[in-house]
C-alpha positions as CSV (number, residue, x, y, z in Angstrom):
1,R,-34.3,-39.0,-46.8
2,R,-38.0,-40.3,-47.9
3,G,-38.6,-43.1,-50.6
4,R,-40.2,-46.7,-50.2
5,Y,-38.7,-49.8,-49.3
6,V,-38.3,-52.7,-51.4
7,D,-37.4,-56.5,-51.8
8,D,-34.2,-57.8,-50.6
9,Y,-32.4,-58.2,-54.6
10,P,-29.3,-59.5,-55.1
11,I,-26.1,-57.9,-56.5
12,N,-22.2,-58.8,-56.7
13,V,-19.8,-57.4,-54.7
14,T,-16.2,-57.4,-54.1
15,K,-15.4,-58.5,-50.3
16,Q,-12.7,-59.3,-48.6
17,D,-12.4,-62.5,-46.2
18,T,-9.9,-63.1,-43.1
19,D,-7.4,-64.6,-45.1
20,G,-6.6,-61.1,-47.0
21,T,-8.2,-62.5,-50.1
22,W,-10.7,-61.0,-52.0
23,R,-13.6,-62.3,-53.6
24,A,-16.8,-61.5,-56.1
25,V,-19.7,-62.8,-53.8
26,Q,-23.4,-62.3,-54.1
27,D,-25.0,-60.1,-51.2
28,L,-28.3,-59.2,-50.2
29,R,-29.7,-55.6,-50.7
30,S,-33.0,-54.2,-49.0
31,D,-32.6,-50.0,-48.9
32,K,-34.8,-47.1,-49.3
33,A,-35.7,-46.5,-53.2
34,P,-37.1,-43.6,-53.5
35,G,-39.0,-42.4,-56.7
36,I,-37.0,-40.4,-58.8
37,Q,-38.9,-37.8,-58.5
38,E,-39.0,-38.1,-54.4
39,I,-35.2,-37.3,-53.5
40,Q,-34.7,-34.0,-52.4
41,V,-31.0,-33.3,-51.5
42,K,-29.7,-29.8,-50.5
43,C,-26.4,-29.3,-52.5
44,V,-26.7,-27.2,-55.0
45,C,-26.7,-23.7,-55.6
46,A,-30.3,-21.9,-56.5
47,G,-28.6,-20.8,-59.8
48,C,-27.8,-24.6,-60.9
49,N,-30.9,-26.0,-59.2
50,G,-33.3,-23.6,-61.5
51,G,-31.8,-23.1,-64.0
52,W,-29.5,-25.7,-66.0
53,M,-30.4,-28.9,-64.2
54,S,-34.3,-27.6,-64.6
55,E,-33.2,-27.3,-68.0
56,L,-32.3,-30.6,-68.4
57,E,-35.3,-32.2,-66.6
58,T,-37.5,-30.7,-69.1
59,E,-35.8,-31.4,-72.0
60,V,-35.3,-35.1,-71.5
61,I,-38.9,-35.7,-70.2
62,P,-40.0,-35.6,-73.7
63,L,-37.3,-38.1,-74.7
64,I,-38.1,-40.6,-72.7
65,N,-42.2,-40.4,-73.2
66,E,-41.0,-41.0,-76.8
67,M,-38.6,-43.6,-75.9
68,S,-41.4,-45.9,-73.6
69,L,-43.7,-45.6,-76.0
70,G,-41.9,-47.7,-79.2
71,S,-39.8,-47.3,-82.1
72,T,-37.8,-44.4,-82.8
73,Q,-34.4,-43.4,-83.6
74,I,-32.3,-42.2,-80.7
75,I,-29.6,-39.8,-82.9
76,P,-26.2,-38.5,-81.3
77,V,-27.8,-35.4,-80.0
78,A,-30.8,-37.0,-77.8
79,Q,-28.0,-39.5,-76.2
80,T,-26.2,-36.9,-75.2
81,L,-29.5,-35.4,-73.4
82,L,-30.2,-38.8,-72.1
83,A,-26.2,-39.1,-71.0
84,R,-26.2,-35.7,-69.4
85,W,-29.5,-36.5,-67.6
86,A,-28.4,-39.9,-66.1
87,S,-24.7,-38.7,-65.0
88,K,-26.5,-35.6,-63.2
89,T,-29.2,-37.8,-61.3
90,V,-27.0,-40.7,-60.4
91,M,-24.6,-38.2,-59.3
92,M,-27.1,-36.1,-57.1
93,Y,-28.3,-40.0,-55.5
94,G,-24.8,-40.0,-54.5
95,Q,-25.4,-37.1,-52.5
96,Y,-28.5,-38.2,-50.9
97,R,-26.7,-41.4,-50.0
98,P,-23.4,-40.2,-49.1
99,E,-22.3,-43.4,-47.3
100,T,-22.6,-45.4,-50.9
101,N,-21.3,-42.5,-53.4
102,G,-18.7,-43.1,-55.2
103,F,-17.8,-40.0,-56.8
104,T,-14.8,-37.1,-56.3
105,S,-15.3,-33.5,-55.7
106,A,-13.2,-33.7,-58.8
107,A,-16.0,-35.0,-60.9
108,Y,-19.0,-33.2,-59.1
109,R,-16.5,-30.1,-60.1
110,I,-16.1,-31.1,-64.0
111,V,-20.1,-31.3,-63.7
112,Y,-20.9,-28.0,-62.3
113,E,-18.3,-26.1,-65.1
114,T,-19.2,-28.4,-68.2
115,Q,-23.0,-29.9,-67.3
116,Q,-21.6,-32.5,-68.7
117,P,-20.6,-36.1,-67.2
118,P,-17.2,-36.1,-65.9
119,T,-14.3,-37.5,-67.7
120,G,-13.9,-41.2,-67.0
121,M,-17.5,-41.7,-67.4
122,D,-19.3,-44.1,-69.7
123,I,-23.0,-44.7,-69.9
124,H,-25.0,-47.2,-71.5
125,L,-28.5,-47.8,-72.2
126,G,-30.9,-51.0,-72.5
127,W,-34.3,-51.6,-72.3
128,C,-36.6,-54.0,-70.2
129,S,-40.7,-53.8,-70.0
130,Q,-40.4,-55.4,-66.4
131,A,-37.5,-52.8,-65.3
132,M,-38.9,-51.3,-61.7
133,T,-38.6,-47.3,-61.5
134,V,-35.2,-47.2,-59.1
135,L,-32.3,-45.6,-58.4
136,W,-28.8,-47.1,-57.1
137,T,-25.5,-46.6,-56.8
138,D,-22.3,-47.7,-55.2
139,G,-18.4,-46.3,-54.6
140,L,-15.3,-48.4,-54.5
141,R,-11.8,-47.7,-53.8
142,I,-8.6,-49.2,-54.9
143,G,-5.0,-48.6,-54.3
144,A,-2.0,-49.1,-56.3
145,H,0.4,-52.1,-55.1
146,G,1.1,-52.3,-51.7
147,T,-1.2,-49.2,-51.1
148,P,-2.0,-49.8,-46.9
149,I,-5.4,-50.6,-46.3
150,E,-5.9,-48.1,-43.5
151,S,-5.0,-45.5,-46.5
152,I,-7.4,-47.0,-49.1
153,L,-10.2,-46.3,-46.7
154,S,-9.1,-42.9,-46.0
155,S,-8.6,-41.7,-49.7
156,E,-11.9,-40.8,-51.2
157,P,-13.4,-43.2,-54.2
158,A,-11.8,-44.2,-57.3
159,L,-14.6,-45.9,-58.9
160,A,-18.4,-45.3,-59.4
161,S,-21.5,-47.5,-61.2
162,G,-24.8,-46.3,-60.6
163,F,-28.0,-47.0,-62.2
164,V,-31.6,-45.7,-63.4
165,G,-34.5,-47.6,-64.4
166,L,-37.4,-46.1,-65.6
167,E,-40.0,-46.2,-68.2
168,G,-38.5,-49.4,-69.1
169,L,-35.3,-47.3,-70.3
170,C,-31.8,-49.0,-68.1
171,L,-29.0,-46.6,-67.9
172,F,-25.8,-48.1,-66.4
173,V,-23.9,-45.7,-65.1
174,N,-19.9,-46.0,-64.1
175,W,-16.7,-44.0,-63.9
176,V,-13.3,-44.4,-63.1
177,S,-11.3,-41.8,-61.9
178,P,-9.1,-40.3,-64.1
179,E,-6.4,-39.8,-61.6
180,I,-6.2,-43.6,-60.3
181,D,-3.1,-44.9,-61.8
182,L,-4.2,-48.3,-64.1
183,P,-2.7,-49.2,-67.3
184,L,-4.9,-48.9,-70.5
185,N,-5.3,-52.7,-70.8
186,A,-6.8,-52.6,-66.5
187,R,-8.9,-49.1,-67.3
188,S,-10.9,-50.8,-70.3
189,Q,-11.8,-53.7,-68.4
190,L,-13.8,-51.6,-66.1
191,S,-15.8,-49.5,-69.0
192,G,-19.3,-50.5,-69.5
193,A,-18.5,-52.0,-73.0
194,A,-16.0,-54.7,-71.5
195,L,-18.8,-55.6,-69.0
196,D,-21.9,-56.1,-71.0
197,S,-22.0,-59.5,-71.4
198,S,-25.7,-59.8,-72.3
199,R,-25.1,-57.8,-75.9
200,K,-28.7,-55.9,-75.1
201,I,-26.2,-53.0,-74.0
202,H,-25.7,-50.1,-76.2
203,R,-23.0,-46.8,-75.3
204,I,-24.6,-43.5,-75.3
205,W,-21.6,-41.7,-73.7
206,P,-20.0,-41.1,-75.2
207,T,-21.9,-40.4,-77.4
208,S,-22.0,-43.0,-80.6
209,T,-23.9,-43.6,-83.7
210,T,-27.6,-43.4,-84.0
211,L,-29.4,-45.9,-82.3
212,A,-32.5,-48.0,-83.3
213,W,-34.6,-48.1,-80.5
214,P,-35.9,-50.1,-78.9
215,P,-32.9,-52.6,-79.2
216,K,-33.0,-56.5,-78.0
217,E,-34.9,-56.7,-74.3
218,M,-32.9,-57.1,-71.2
219,S,-34.6,-59.8,-69.1
220,E,-34.9,-58.9,-65.2
221,R,-32.1,-61.3,-64.6
222,Q,-29.5,-59.6,-67.0
223,V,-30.5,-56.1,-65.3
224,R,-29.9,-57.4,-62.4
225,R,-26.7,-58.9,-63.7
226,A,-25.3,-55.6,-65.2
227,M,-25.9,-53.6,-62.2
228,G,-23.3,-55.5,-59.9
229,S,-21.1,-55.3,-63.6
230,Q,-18.2,-53.3,-61.9
231,S,-17.5,-55.2,-58.9
232,R,-17.1,-58.2,-60.8
233,A,-14.4,-56.7,-63.0
234,V,-12.4,-55.5,-59.6
235,Q,-12.6,-58.7,-59.0
236,R,-11.0,-59.7,-62.4
237,L,-8.4,-57.5,-62.0
238,L,-7.5,-58.2,-58.8
239,T,-7.2,-61.6,-59.8
240,L,-5.3,-61.2,-63.1
241,S,-3.4,-58.0,-62.3
242,P,-2.4,-58.3,-58.8
243,E,0.7,-56.0,-59.1
244,V,-1.6,-53.6,-60.4
245,I,-4.1,-53.7,-57.7
246,T,-4.1,-55.3,-54.3
247,S,-7.2,-53.7,-52.2
248,S,-11.0,-52.8,-52.9
249,E,-13.9,-51.2,-50.8
250,N,-17.2,-51.7,-51.7
251,Q,-19.1,-48.8,-50.0
252,G,-22.4,-50.2,-50.7
């Protein structure tokens, strides 16, 4: 794997104490942060790589360039294009870093068959002129009440979150496996819409109405906070609904 090293940065994760209590803590990360064009991973067939994936990259470049230059209107069709690209980019990065990949084989199958973000994914967009060009992803494993921790650790992840920062665009990707048995109110707490405390992040998948661009600018601190939003939501569920979820494992 190729990439450049970046300075340590804080991120909120959920960890288990020695007494068995799950707590939200701030962890420092330092890792290879490859340029988006530097990622090389052999996990797709030549037909996809040279076909719809290549076409998607070609189509999204003019849109990103236009958004980086100033004011415009992002219509639903453009939002869908951007969401498809963000989903593909984050999920391919999951293959590049399998130790933190939170996407299941079923999710990849959906992308392969539909060329769309998988079921259970929502994608939000923000703006930060100081944001670094970076990719990041984490996977989380959870289990229903009474699930032994050994079974959770050996099973496929159930949650994934990722981030793409490019040309000031901040794309936040959250995915909850449709296969996990969560009440609707619990599932909604893990959506990107519920995690946006800055009110400067706008949903683009599932596609909503036309978005005036750029929105109110996020600070770097708000961007970092949003990057760790899903772990905080898991912690909140563990605190408020222990009968629903009893354990979680952060794979970052």
